[in-house]
NUPA-164009 format. One line per 8 residues: number of its first residue (from 1); their letters; for each residue x, y, z of C-alpha. Coordinates in Angstrom, 3 decimals. Example, Ala and Ser with C-alpha at 12.3 -4.5 7.8 and 13.67 -1.06 7.14 Angstrom:
<zatis>
1> as> 12.300:-4.500:7.800 ~ 13.670:-1.060:7.140
</zatis>
This chain:
<zatis>
1> mkkrimry> 97.257:64.794:84.910 ~ 95.370:61.560:84.212 ~ 92.094:61.177:86.048 ~ 92.043:58.404:88.587 ~ 89.365:55.948:87.490 ~ 88.768:53.855:90.591 ~ 88.495:55.022:94.161 ~ 90.814:52.763:96.092
9> ttqfllsa> 93.643:53.430:98.488 ~ 96.657:51.160:98.343 ~ 98.656:49.707:101.215 ~ 101.843:47.704:100.753 ~ 101.571:44.458:102.716 ~ 104.798:42.508:102.262 ~ 107.346:40.986:99.893 ~ 107.494:37.197:99.762
17> taaaqfpa> 110.268:34.968:98.474 ~ 108.834:31.768:99.959 ~ 105.360:30.277:100.208 ~ 105.530:30.461:103.996 ~ 105.735:34.256:103.715 ~ 102.509:34.709:101.737 ~ 99.836:36.748:103.535 ~ 96.952:34.795:105.013
25> pglpeiaf> 94.446:34.102:102.207 ~ 91.155:35.915:102.415 ~ 90.497:38.653:99.887 ~ 90.388:38.038:96.126 ~ 93.868:38.368:94.640 ~ 94.859:39.666:91.224 ~ 98.309:38.611:90.001 ~ 100.327:40.656:87.508
33> lgrsnvgk> 102.834:38.783:85.374 ~ 105.039:39.635:82.425 ~ 108.507:39.741:80.943 ~ 111.043:41.980:82.611 ~ 110.724:45.598:81.488 ~ 107.258:45.081:79.983 ~ 105.876:47.961:82.051 ~ 104.277:46.015:84.872
41> ssllnalv> 105.035:48.506:87.650 ~ 103.880:51.416:85.496 ~ 100.614:49.606:84.792 ~ 100.045:48.905:88.483 ~ 100.613:52.553:89.315 ~ 98.247:53.634:86.525 ~ 95.555:51.330:87.903 ~ 95.693:52.585:91.473
49> gekaarvs> 96.452:56.206:90.587 ~ 99.539:56.440:92.778 ~ 103.115:55.214:92.910 ~ 102.452:51.967:94.755 ~ 104.947:49.895:92.754 ~ 108.509:51.091:92.250 ~ 109.377:51.656:88.595 ~ 112.931:50.661:87.704
57> stpgrtra> 114.864:51.062:84.451 ~ 116.798:47.912:85.326 ~ 115.022:44.765:84.055 ~ 114.673:41.964:86.552 ~ 114.832:44.216:89.606 ~ 111.701:42.728:91.219 ~ 112.775:39.400:92.726 ~ 109.872:38.766:95.132
65> inffalad> 106.091:38.733:95.033 ~ 104.964:42.120:96.328 ~ 101.472:42.192:97.842 ~ 99.308:45.334:98.015 ~ 95.894:45.636:99.686 ~ 93.285:47.834:98.024 ~ 90.632:49.478:100.208 ~ 87.512:51.396:99.212
73> qagrrrmv> 86.620:54.902:100.335 ~ 85.191:53.526:103.581 ~ 88.512:51.892:104.374 ~ 87.299:48.348:103.747 ~ 89.811:46.130:102.003 ~ 88.344:44.753:98.794 ~ 91.168:42.911:97.027 ~ 94.896:42.284:96.909
81> fadlpgyg> 97.266:42.925:94.019 ~ 100.245:40.571:93.688 ~ 103.163:41.940:91.658 ~ 105.208:38.943:90.479 ~ 108.856:39.004:89.345 ~ 109.488:39.517:85.657 ~ 110.765:36.685:83.525 ~ 112.678:36.223:80.280
89> yakisksi> 115.494:38.708:80.883 ~ 118.771:37.144:79.731 ~ 120.811:38.356:82.706 ~ 118.306:36.775:85.065 ~ 117.437:33.537:83.271 ~ 117.074:31.983:79.850 ~ 113.373:31.317:80.287 ~ 111.039:31.709:83.237
97> saewpkfi> 113.241:32.643:86.176 ~ 114.946:29.880:88.112 ~ 113.360:31.172:91.297 ~ 109.841:30.479:90.048 ~ 109.570:26.836:91.208 ~ 110.498:27.900:94.741 ~ 107.603:30.245:95.441 ~ 105.917:31.506:92.275
105> dpylaerk> 104.792:28.118:90.973 ~ 103.186:27.280:94.343 ~ 101.476:30.674:94.375 ~ 99.995:30.308:90.900 ~ 99.100:26.637:91.295 ~ 97.812:26.505:94.855 ~ 96.632:29.953:95.946 ~ 92.922:29.484:96.601
113> tlalcvcl> 92.063:33.194:96.522 ~ 93.805:33.937:93.204 ~ 90.957:35.290:91.063 ~ 92.733:36.519:87.920 ~ 96.157:36.591:86.308 ~ 96.891:39.729:84.295 ~ 99.526:38.698:81.744 ~ 101.432:41.590:80.197
121> vdanvlar> 103.094:41.592:76.783 ~ 104.725:44.477:74.928 ~ 102.557:45.638:72.019 ~ 105.730:46.606:70.160 ~ 107.286:43.131:70.295 ~ 106.226:39.833:68.736 ~ 105.126:37.010:71.034 ~ 108.072:35.391:72.792
129> psdrqlle> 108.407:31.693:73.695 ~ 108.410:32.591:77.397 ~ 105.073:34.401:76.979 ~ 103.555:31.357:75.278 ~ 105.019:29.113:77.960 ~ 103.383:31.183:80.697 ~ 99.942:31.063:79.065 ~ 100.231:27.326:78.465
137> wlraarre> 101.127:26.886:82.134 ~ 98.124:28.930:83.252 ~ 95.797:26.991:80.957 ~ 97.093:23.715:82.366 ~ 96.584:25.060:85.898 ~ 93.055:26.188:84.918 ~ 93.717:29.735:85.964 ~ 91.641:32.628:84.677
145> fvvvatkv> 93.793:35.148:82.825 ~ 93.606:38.201:80.600 ~ 96.380:39.247:78.212 ~ 97.233:42.952:78.212 ~ 99.384:44.570:75.522 ~ 101.289:47.469:77.083 ~ 102.875:50.581:75.544 ~ 100.305:50.859:72.745
153> drlsgnar> 100.797:54.645:72.743 ~ 104.025:54.009:70.819 ~ 102.094:52.588:67.850 ~ 100.001:54.303:65.187 ~ 96.506:53.017:64.373 ~ 97.471:50.623:61.559 ~ 100.597:49.387:63.285 ~ 98.660:48.862:66.496
161> trnlaelk> 95.996:46.803:64.741 ~ 98.634:44.718:62.969 ~ 100.733:44.068:66.062 ~ 97.729:43.111:68.204 ~ 96.565:40.659:65.531 ~ 100.041:39.108:65.359 ~ 100.185:38.822:69.135 ~ 96.798:37.104:69.241
169> kgldvdei> 97.989:34.585:66.704 ~ 101.379:34.087:68.340 ~ 99.887:33.585:71.790 ~ 96.835:31.627:70.585 ~ 94.327:33.863:72.353 ~ 91.037:35.341:71.183 ~ 91.397:38.634:73.011 ~ 94.160:41.061:73.920
177> lplsaktg> 93.432:44.255:75.834 ~ 95.486:47.197:74.514 ~ 96.708:49.487:77.276 ~ 98.958:52.459:77.863 ~ 99.979:53.423:81.378 ~ 101.189:56.732:79.932 ~ 97.947:57.868:78.265 ~ 95.408:55.801:80.204
185> igvkelwt> 94.175:53.836:77.185 ~ 92.601:50.571:78.371 ~ 92.933:51.275:82.109 ~ 89.175:51.535:82.655 ~ 88.585:48.367:80.642 ~ 91.165:46.458:82.677 ~ 89.559:47.683:85.895 ~ 86.256:46.250:84.666
193> rveaaanq> 87.884:42.837:84.225 ~ 89.683:43.022:87.565 ~ 86.602:43.990:89.555 ~ 84.451:41.374:87.824 ~ 86.975:38.653:88.697 ~ 87.252:39.863:92.296 ~ 83.479:39.953:92.703 ~ 83.133:36.487:91.206
201> evihrakl> 85.706:35.143:93.655 ~ 83.763:36.651:96.577 ~ 80.574:34.966:95.348 ~ 82.384:31.673:94.866 ~ 83.922:31.733:98.343 ~ 80.543:32.583:99.896 ~ 79.052:29.406:98.399 ~ 81.730:27.141:99.884
</zatis>
């Protein structure tokens, strides 16, 4: 059994399909985005050490933003995870899902407490146009993001190095964090980025 790295408990808050349904802003929020079937739910569960997000073998199953509150050992809520719908699955849409402008665009563009976007790509697949489109959108919106390459356990050392280099080039990024929800590779490193972003958001809000 993989050792749980961070000591948080997770509480499901709500599912939102409209901006009016978003929880009241307050805590730093970390958004998780990626193509359908990229392993987003598995990554979320690996981060929190429990089955908070439902893992489905059917791409495109998540159609709402699912919000989860994370509390420390003392029961104090520290941050919120936002699990966004997957995009790019042909049976759902040809590009970023048609539902995005209704509630996902407003969330990413206007949410004041959004501290970091964790953008997932499959380490076994070359960069897709929809992945590049998402990163370009986030850059234009001036959102902080980190790109995570999932399922790296399926690649050998040389193949992993080659694929990560090709993804960096294809996505025009300087850094990609390799991660495996199955083996735990990269989970601790991602937690470091998540907590740093959450802490920075707390400091920023305190200065306002």
